[in-house]
N, C-alpha and C positions, 0 to 999 in steps of 0.2 A: 197607243202606236203601233202596239205590237198586235196580232191576230193568230184570227181563233183554230187550232190544226186542226180537219174535219176526224171524227176518231178517235181526238184523245182530249186529256184535259188541260193538255200544256201547251203554248203561246211560240208567238214565234218574230222574227223581228222582218220583214219582208227584204228581198231584193233589192224593190225601188224602192222602200223609207228607210232603209242606211243610208243610201246614196241623197235621199232628198230634205234627210238631215244631215248630212253633212254641209252637203250645197244653203240650205238654209241658214247651221248653226255660222261657216265660213261666211256669209254676208253681216251678218250683224256688229265686227270689226267688237265695240266692249262694250256689250250690251246685255244688258243681266238678263240670263234664260232663264224660266224652268224647265223641263223636260216633265213629260210623268208617261209609266207603262201601265200595266195593269198590272202581268205578273212579274215578282221577282229578278235583276237581270242575278244575283245572289242570293250562296247556302244562306234562313233565315234561322234552320234550327227547327223549323216545323217538318218535320217530315213526311208528310203526307201532298203540304202546299214545295218539300223544295223538289223532286219527280214531277214537279208543272212551272217550274222554273227557266228565265226564259234561255234558249242553247248557247246565242244568240252573243252571246256577254262581252266575248274578248273583242268583237269587231264592235260592236256601243262605246266599249271603254276607248278605245282607241280614237275614237269618231269624238267624245266628249274631250280625253284630254288635251287633242286641239283645238276648240273653244274660249275664248281668248275674252276677260269680264266675266264677269258671276255666275257658276251655274251652280244647280241642282236639281237634281233628279228623285221625279219623290214616284209609283206606286199605292197601291192599297187592298194587294190581292186579297190578306193574311187580317186587313181589318183593322189592325190592331197598329202603336208607336211601337215604330220600330226605328235607326241609327243606325248606319254602320259606314265607316269611307267607299270608297265603289273607284279607284285607285284616286287623284284627287279631285276628286268630284264627292260632295256631302250627300248621302242616301237619303233617303228617308222616306216611312211606307206607312202613312193614313190609319185612322180611324177609319174603321165601319158608320154608316147609322140603321143596320139592322142584328147586327151582330159579325162574334171575333173570332178570328181561331183560337181555340184553349191553349192556353200557354200550361203545354206540357212538352218540354227537348227534346226525355225522352225518346229513344233509337224505337222504343218499345214499342211506343204509347200512342193510343187510335186515335183517327180523323174523329176529333169533337169539337162543334162549338157550343161557346158559351152567351147565352145575353149579358152583355156590357151594359155603360153608358154610349150611349152614340155621343157620333163628335165629331169633326172634320179642322179640315187643318184649312190656315187664314193665312195667304203670300204678302207679304207686305215686300214693295219692293224699293221702298225710297230707301236712296243713302246703302244696298247693302239684300238682299233676302233675308228675312226676318221668319220662321213661319211656328205662328199661333196656333193650339191644339184649340180647338171651340168644343167644350163640352153642346149637349145638343139635349135643354130638361126645363122643366124649373125647377132654382135658386131660391132658396130665400139670399135674400141680399137685391143690390148691392148696400153696403153695409163704412159708413164714411171709417180712414184710420183712424185719424183726429180734425175730426168737424169744426173744431173749433181756431185753427191754426195751421191751412194749409194754402198756399202752399208757403214754401219760406223760395227767400232768396236772396 
């Protein structure tokens, strides 16, 4: 939903995008919805990333707070799992498949990248929104917990 700003690292929500989102959500009644932006609408604690966050967070928060039905707001800019409330909406930032911003929350921290296990979100909307973080890679398993007595009823 967010667009690049020419000559800058931050992004913005366009004056066409915000009304479009409001109109789309208003027409959904109680439908379960996932809205995604690239850049974070909150201050996430990563100084080098926080200067790039969305400047239109108040408008976005207002539009999302009017949504009836379950709603999740997701982003990916820092390429790491983060969750926080965004007014009355659950906001989640997902892992990336290439690298992550280093977890260093000191204000003086340099902007660094870390190679971490790749991953992605899988959104299940059956009976409500459930977000699964799925790591990408070759791992041993699966191993049955109780191979001789599964499932008990």
